[in-house]
C-alpha positions in Angstrom: -14.2 27.2 93.6 -16.8 30.0 93.7 -16.9 32.2 96.8 -20.2 32.2 98.5 -21.0 32.7 102.2 -21.6 29.4 104.0 -25.1 29.1 105.5 -24.6 25.7 107.1 -21.4 25.6 109.1 -19.7 22.9 111.2 -17.2 23.8 113.9 -14.0 21.8 114.6 -12.3 22.2 118.0 -8.6 21.5 118.0 -8.4 20.5 121.6 -4.7 20.5 122.7 -2.2 20.3 119.8 1.4 19.5 120.2 2.9 22.9 120.7 4.6 24.3 123.7 1.4 25.7 125.3 1.1 23.6 128.5 3.2 26.0 130.5 1.5 29.1 129.1 -2.1 28.3 130.1 -3.5 26.1 132.8 -6.5 25.4 130.6 -4.6 23.4 128.1 -5.6 19.7 128.7 -2.8 17.2 129.2 -4.0 13.8 130.4 -6.3 11.6 128.3 -9.1 12.3 130.8 -8.6 16.0 130.6 -8.4 16.0 126.8 -11.5 13.9 126.4 -13.4 16.1 128.9 -12.4 19.3 127.2 -13.4 17.8 123.8 -16.8 16.9 125.2 -17.3 20.3 126.7 -16.4 21.8 123.3 -19.0 19.4 121.6 -21.7 20.6 124.0 -20.8 24.2 123.2 -21.4 23.5 119.4 -18.4 21.7 118.0 -19.4 18.9 115.7 -15.8 17.6 115.3 -13.1 17.3 117.9 -9.5 17.2 116.6 -7.3 15.5 119.2 -3.5 15.1 119.8 -2.3 13.5 123.0 0.4 14.4 125.4 2.6 12.6 127.9 0.6 12.8 131.1 3.6 13.6 133.3 5.6 16.1 131.2 2.9 17.5 128.9 5.2 16.9 125.9 3.5 15.8 122.6 3.1 12.0 122.2 2.0 9.5 119.6 1.5 6.6 122.0 -1.4 4.5 120.7 -2.6 3.7 124.3 -3.1 7.4 125.0 -5.1 7.9 121.8 -7.1 4.9 122.6 -8.0 6.2 126.1 -9.1 9.5 124.6 -11.1 7.8 121.9 -12.9 5.4 124.3 -13.7 8.3 126.8 -15.3 10.3 124.0 -17.2 7.4 122.5 -18.5 6.1 125.8 -19.9 9.5 126.8 -23.5 10.7 126.3 -22.3 13.6 124.1 -22.0 12.9 120.4 -18.9 14.2 118.5 -17.1 13.3 115.3 -13.6 12.2 116.2 -10.7 13.5 114.2 -7.3 12.2 115.4 -4.0 13.8 114.2 -1.6 11.7 112.0 0.9 14.5 111.8 3.3 13.2 114.5 6.4 11.4 113.3 7.5 13.9 110.7 9.6 16.2 112.9 13.2 16.9 111.7 15.5 19.3 113.6 18.8 19.9 111.7 22.1 20.2 113.4 22.9 23.7 112.2 23.7 25.9 109.2 27.3 24.6 108.7 26.7 21.0 109.8 23.1 20.1 109.3 23.8 16.3 109.6 23.3 14.4 111.7 19.9 15.8 112.8 19.6 16.7 116.5 18.2 13.9 118.6 16.3 16.4 120.7 13.1 17.3 118.8 13.6 14.9 115.8 10.9 12.3 115.5 10.8 10.6 112.1 8.7 7.5 111.6 7.5 5.5 108.6 3.9 5.7 107.3 2.6 2.6 109.0 4.0 3.7 112.4 2.6 7.2 112.0 -0.8 5.6 111.5 -0.7 2.9 114.2 -3.1 4.7 116.5 -5.5 5.3 113.6 -5.7 1.6 112.8 -6.4 0.9 116.5 -8.9 3.6 117.2 -10.6 3.9 113.8 -11.7 7.6 114.1 -14.0 9.0 111.5 -11.4 11.5 110.4 -7.6 11.8 110.6 -5.3 14.5 109.4 -2.9 14.3 106.4 -0.4 17.1 106.4 0.1 17.4 102.7 3.6 18.7 102.4 7.0 19.7 103.9 7.9 23.1 105.2 10.0 25.1 107.6 7.7 25.1 110.6 7.8 27.9 113.1 11.1 29.2 114.5 14.5 27.5 114.7 15.5 24.7 112.4 12.3 22.5 112.7 11.2 21.0 109.4 7.8 19.4 109.1 8.7 16.5 106.8 6.1 14.8 104.6 7.6 13.3 101.4 5.5 12.4 98.4 6.2 8.7 98.9 5.2 8.9 102.6 2.0 10.8 101.8 1.0 8.4 99.1 1.5 5.5 101.5 -0.4 7.2 104.3 -3.3 8.2 102.0 -3.6 4.6 100.8 -3.6 3.1 104.3 -6.1 5.7 105.6 -8.4 4.8 102.7 -8.1 1.1 103.4 -9.0 1.7 107.0 -12.2 3.4 106.0 -11.2 6.7 107.6 -11.7 10.1 105.9 -8.5 12.1 105.6 -8.6 15.8 106.3 -6.0 17.3 104.0 -4.1 19.9 106.0 -2.7 22.6 103.7 -0.2 25.0 105.2 0.8 26.6 101.8 -0.2 26.6 98.2 2.1 23.7 97.3 0.3 21.5 99.8 -3.0 22.3 97.9 -1.2 21.3 94.7 -0.1 17.9 96.1 -3.5 17.3 97.7 -5.1 17.7 94.4 -2.6 15.3 92.9 -3.6 12.7 95.4 -7.2 13.2 94.5 -6.4 12.9 90.8 -4.5 9.6 91.5 -7.5 8.2 93.4 -5.5 8.0 96.6 -8.2 10.1 98.4 -11.9 9.6 97.8 -14.5 12.3 97.4 -15.8 14.4 99.1 -12.4 15.9 99.7 -12.1 17.5 103.2 -9.5 20.3 103.5 -8.2 22.3 106.5 -6.5 25.6 105.4 -3.9 26.3 108.1 -3.1 30.0 107.9 -0.6 32.2 109.6 1.9 29.5 110.8 5.5 30.5 110.2 6.7 29.9 107.4 3.6 28.8 105.5 0.8 30.8 104.0 0.3 34.1 105.8 -3.2 34.8 107.1 -4.1 37.9 105.2 -7.4 37.8 103.3 -5.8 37.9 99.9 -3.8 34.7 100.6 -6.9 33.0 102.2 -8.9 33.7 99.1 -6.1 32.5 96.8 -6.1 29.2 98.8 -9.9 28.9 98.6 -9.8 29.7 94.8 -7.3 26.8 94.3 -9.5 24.2 95.9 -11.1 21.7 93.5 -14.8 21.7 92.9 -17.1 20.1 95.5 -14.4 20.6 98.2 -15.5 20.9 101.8 -13.1 23.1 103.7 -12.4 24.8 107.0 -9.9 27.5 107.8 -8.2 28.9 110.9 -5.4 31.2 111.9 -3.2 31.3 115.0 -2.4 34.1 117.4 -3.8 37.6 117.1 -6.0 36.9 114.1 -7.5 33.6 115.4 -10.6 35.3 116.7 -11.4 36.9 113.3 -11.0 33.8 111.3 -14.4 32.2 112.1 -16.0 35.2 110.2 -13.4 35.1 107.4 -13.9 31.3 106.9 -17.7 31.6 106.8 -17.5 34.5 104.4 -15.2 32.6 102.1 -17.7 29.7 102.0 -16.0 27.5 104.5 -16.3 26.0 108.0 -14.7 27.0 111.3 -11.9 25.6 113.4 -11.0 27.0 116.8 -9.4 25.6 119.9 -6.4 25.7 122.3 -4.1 24.2 119.7 -4.3 27.4 117.8 -5.1 30.2 120.3 -5.0 30.4 124.1 -6.9 33.6 124.6 -10.6 34.7 124.7 -9.4 38.4 124.8 -6.4 40.4 125.8 -4.9 38.7 128.8 -7.9 36.4 129.3 -7.2 32.7 128.9 -9.9 30.7 127.1 -11.2 27.2 127.5 -12.0 25.2 124.4 -15.7 25.4 125.1 -15.5 29.2 125.3 -13.7 29.5 122.0 -16.4 27.2 120.3 -19.3 29.1 121.8 -17.9 32.4 120.6 -17.3 31.0 117.1 -20.8 29.6 117.0 -22.2 33.0 118.0 -20.3 34.7 115.3 -21.4 32.3 112.6 -25.1 32.4 113.7 -25.1 36.2 113.7 -23.8 36.0 110.1 -26.9 34.0 109.3 -25.4 30.5 109.4 -26.8 27.4 111.0 -24.5 25.2 113.1 -24.4 21.6 112.0 -24.7 18.7 114.4 -22.3 15.7 114.4 -25.0 13.6 112.7 -25.4 16.2 109.9 -21.6 16.3 109.4 -21.5 12.5 109.2 -24.1 12.6 106.4 -22.3 15.5 104.6 -18.9 13.9 104.6 -20.1 10.2 104.3 -18.6 9.2 107.7 -19.3 6.1 109.7 -18.9 5.9 113.4 -17.2 2.7 114.4 -15.8 0.9 117.4 -12.0 0.6 117.9 -10.3 -2.7 116.8 -9.9 -5.2 119.7 
């Protein structure tokens, strides 16, 4: 895929994620009402797409309860602010092993393994325009947590997502994930235009140095539409890196809590800064309607 600066950029805001961030910043939204309001604030600041996880309203722990996703979806859709809705389908693939000498049985605490249909239950109910498809397995972060996505599970999920009329966003955390995503495209399990999210800097996936980012971009198939982000200290630089590499931008409290050293950010503030960076690089920020046209999306009502 040729490298050329992107002059028409859309911004995705990853609103809350599933990480252990609730106790680190009071600005991380927890309840469906807070998540929807934060997503809409981000949309008003320039995000065309809002990428949403949900959390248990009492504990703040990650959840995949369809009722919570449905409340977020309805609040976003019922508002006067337009946004393309992107729901996670990454939950249900968490495996925590028992230890180096006795890996089995897995630890009950932290392990959450579900079948393809169960992982997509909320997608079938809410019918978002986009949902994520984490296209591989990897050691994820610290400890013995394995993000588990087998080829059979991914093929089944891709088929079901397509049958629902939802656009999958292929999340690639390493080069092997790109390889398998291209295989799904070759098999016809994912329709064009292919939408990719390059997830950089997550231990122990692809590091976020520029050489690795460009290697990932150069391995995308032709006509791909992609975004890229990093976490932590390099998150603020990645809007510029993504645009320079020909891509689009993702920011949000799922990936980064700070606006500056010691200054906690809101989602809207992260989006506004990313939009300012892209515009100063000569790019125009796309609206939700323009993104729907670009990606052949259709806004629909949830199933009753």
